[in-house]
N, C-alpha and C positions, 0 to 999 in steps of 0.2 A: 454434407455440411455446406456452409455458405459464407460468403463475405458479407460484412455489415458496414454500412456507411451512414454516419450521422452528419448532416450538413447544416450548419448554422442553427442549431436547435436553441430556441428561447422558450422558457416557461416562466410565466408570472403567476403569483398567487395574490389574490385580492387586488389585482391590477397594478400593484406597485412593489410587491415583495418578489425579488428575483430568485427563482429556483435554478434556472440555467440561463446563460447568456452567450449566444453565438457559439454554442458547443459543437465542435467538429471533430470527428474521430473515425478512423478507418480500422476495422478488424479483419484481417485476412482470413481466408478459408483455412481452418485447422489451427488457428492461433489462439493462445490463451492470454487474454488481456485483462488486467486488473484496473478498475477505476478506484483510485485511492484518494482519501481525503478525510478531514476532520468531520465530526458530527455536524449536520446541517449544511454541508458544502454542496449538496445537490447530486451526490453520486447515486443514491437510491432513486431519486427522481428520474435520472437518465435511464436507469434500468427499467423502471415502470413505463416510461415513454416507449422504449424499444418493444416492450411486451404488449403495448396498447392499453395498459391499465390507467395511464394518464395521457392526455392529449396536449401536445405542444402548441404554443401560440404562433410559432414561426419555425420554419425549417422543414427538412425532409429526412425520412428514414428509408434506406434501401436495404433489403435483405435478398441476397442472391441476385442483385441487379434490378430488383423490382421495387418500385415506390410503394410502401405499405401504409402511407399516411391514412388512407381511408379504410384499411383492412381492420376487421374486428380482431381481438386477441386470439381467438381460436383459428383465425385464418392466416396467422403469421408464422405458424410452424416453429414455435419456440417453446422451450420448457423452462419453467421458473421454479427455482428452489428457494423458498423463503427462509428467513432467519428463524421463524417459529416452526418450520417444517410443514405446517398447515396440513397435517394428516387428519382424516376423518375419524373422530374418536369412536364412533359406533361401528366402524369397519375394522376387520383384521388386516394384517399386512397384505395378504393376497388380494383382498378386495380393494385396498387403497391403491395398489399397483394396477389392478385390472380395470378400475372404473373409467379411467381416461381412454383406455383402449376400446371399451364398449361404446363410448361416445363417438369414437372415430369409426365405428362400424366393423371392427375386427371380428373374425369368427372365433368361436369358442376354442377351437384347436390352436389358432394363432395366438390367442391370449395366453393359453396355458404354456405354449412354447416360449413366448417372450418373458413371461413371469419366471419360468424355470431358468432361462438363460441369464437374466439379469440378477436374480437372487443367488445363483451360483457365482457369478462374477463378483458380487459384493459380499459373499459368504454369509447370507442371512436366510438360507433355505430352511433352516430349522425354526424360523420365527413366523412362518406364514400364517399360523392360526392365532397368533397373539394380537391383541389390540394395542393401540399406542400407549395406553396407560401402563401396560405391562412391559414396556421397553425402556432401556436406558437411553440417555441422551445420544450416545454414539449409535445405538441401534435405530433410533428414530431418524437420525441423520442419514443413515444408510437406506432406510425405507423410503425417505423422501427422494434421495438420489435414484433409487431403483425405479420409482414411479416416473421420474423425469427421463431416465435412460430408456425405459421400455417404450416410450412414445417415439423414439428414434427421430428427434426433431432436427431441424437444420442448425439451431442455435441453442446453447444452454446459457441461462441467465441465473446467477447465484448471488443472492443478497445476504452477505454476512452469515453464511451457513454454519460457521464454526464458533460463533460468538457465545453460544449457550453452553459450550463444553468446557470442562476444566482444562487446566494448562497442559497436563500430560497427554490427555486424549486429543486435544487440539493439535499438538505437535504430531501425534501419530496419524491423525486424519489428514493433515497437510500432505504428508508423504503419500498416503493412499490416494488422495485426490489427484496429485500430480501423475502418479503411475496410471491411474484409471483413465484420465483424459488423454494421456499420451497413447494409451492402448486404443482408445476410441477414435483417435485423430479428430477430436471434436473442436468445433468453434465455440469458445467459451468467453463470456464476459462476467467477471467476478468482481463484486463490490466488497470493500472492507475499509476499515479505518486503521487496521493493524499492518504496519509497515513490514513486519517479519513475514506475514503471510504473503504480502505483495512481492517482496524481494525473492522469496523462495519458490513461489508458484509460477510467476509470470514470464511469458515471453516478452511482454511489453507492459509498461505501466503508464496510465494516464492519471496524472496528479491534478486534482481539482480543488478549488477553494472559492467560496462565495459564488458558486455557480459558474465559474470561469476555469477553463483549462489552463493550467500553469505550465505544464511541460508533459510531453509524451515521448517515450523512448525506451531503450533497454534499461533494466534495473540499474546496471552499473553506470550508465550514462547519467541518470538522474542523481545518483549518489556522488559521482566524481566530477560531473560537469553540469552542476545546477544552473538554471537560467537566472535564478534570483535567490534572495535570502530566505523566502518562504520555502522553496524547494530544498535548499541546503539544510534548513532547520527541521523540516518535517521528517526527513530521512536520516537515520542515525540515532543510536542509543548507547550512551548518553548523547544528547543533541550537540550540535556544533557550538563551540565557544565563539562569542562575538565580542569584539573590542572596538569602541569608537576612538578613532585616531585623528589627530591633527597632522597636517602636512606642513613642514617647515622647510622653506627653500628648495623644495623638490628633491631634497636629499635625505630627509629624515622623517620618520613617523614619530609622533610623541604620544605616549600613553601615560598620563599622570606625570611623574617626574622622570620617566625613562624615555630615552631616544633609541629608536631602532633604525638602522641604515636601510634605505629603500634599495632593493635589488635593481641593478641597472635595467634589466628587461621589463621592469614595471614602470619606469619613469615615463615612457611614451604613453602608457595607458592612463596616467593620472590627469593629463591635460592641465586645466587650471583649477582643479579641485583643491579645496582647503581642508576638507574632511572626508574620511572614508570609514567604512566598517570593515574590519579585518575578521575573517572567519578561519578558525582552525579546529579541526576535529580532534577529539580526545586522544585518538591513537597516533596523532601526529605531533605530540609533545613528549619529549624525552625527559626523564627525571634522573637526578644524581644525588648521592649522599654527600658529595663534596663538590666544591665549585670547580667548574671547567671553563675553558675558553668560550666566550659568548653565551654564558648561562646567566640566569636571573634568579635572585633570591626571593622565595615566597614562603608564606606561612602554611604549614600543613594542618588543615583543620578537621579533616575527616578521611577515614579509610573504610571503604566498603569492600569486603573480601568476597570474591566470587570463586569459581572452581579453579581456574588456572591463571587468573589475573586479579587485579584489584582496581577499583575506581577511586582515585584520589580527588579530593576537593582542596584546591589551593587558593589562598587569598593573596592577590597581587594587584597593587595599585588601585585598591578599592573595589576590585571585581573578583568574582569567583571563577576559577578555571577548573573544568573537569578533565581528568587525565586517566587514560587506560594504560596500565603498566604491567608488564609480565615479569614480576620479581617476587622474591620472598619477603613479605612485609610483616613477618611475625613480631619484629621488635620496633617497627617504625612508629608505632603509636606513642613511643616514648620521646619522639622527636618533635620539636616545634617548627623547625625550618627545613627547607628542601630547595635544591636548585633545579631549574628546568631550562629547556631549550626548545624553541619552535623548529620544526622541520621547514625551512624556508622554501623548499621546492613543492610543498603541498599546502600552501595557504591560499585563501580566497579573498578577493577584494570585492566589496559591494558599494555602489553609489549611495551616498548618505541620503539623498532625496528620493530616488526612484526605487532603491533597494535591489536594482538589477545588478547582475554580475558584471564587473568591469573586465 
């Protein structure tokens, strides 16, 4: 396996549309890194540039310490697993796996051994004579992975490989992928827009938007220590609640007609700001059937029942707050009002102009 470094990669389309801008990322040997972001953010462009399928306008790519800017795709020793799986429809599973090994010049005996080893690993040995049209989505995904693994590349590049699967199979394959690449001790760059995949699979997440890297780090770091409002909003379901607050006399936040005392440890952070954005995650709001000290009255407008918890929608001061609550809500639909309380130790403040975390 190998380390990968992307240094100041910039990619323009039609000379003015930014695909990537000064994108810099390091992936250590044996690390599983996910490039996460919304559609059109540039994450697949980054993957294709690493593979040599696209060429950057600026910057350098290093694989195992070697600058591969001028290397052809077949010279970069990477394996690419596409969203569509890209299996040859006229070939059976065995031939789909073997064709790349023949191109590399492997002997017949070596090809047979590699195909046998990888199909046993992925438990698709009984599918070797089937063509792609006779395979389920999960079987096609395994066949595409088998083809990539059989090449024994330095780097695996996976572009939304689970997006065509149904929800239950996608969850199962997430677990299998994590176990598989741990076993292979592989260097992996994985692209997805699905935060659940990123949080569950990754050693490290690189969150990208509009072609720019917003934050890179451990999954928990991005969730609990976001650099800005975009990062805080992209991770979490339901997404983080945001409230625009006025600051009065450096002692109180004002939201609508309600005043909230500013914690003393926040005062020095506010400087001379007159407005901020408060962020609070749905799991950091407590709800009560009766008023308690420091609680606020809200209108309960919707209950979405889940397995062991419920998502409540509260109307408060002209805004909607989402709350995750672990309670029995069997009779709550009869209520119009509810009391809630922010966990003041787990709130976020964002600058109103820059949207950066304060």
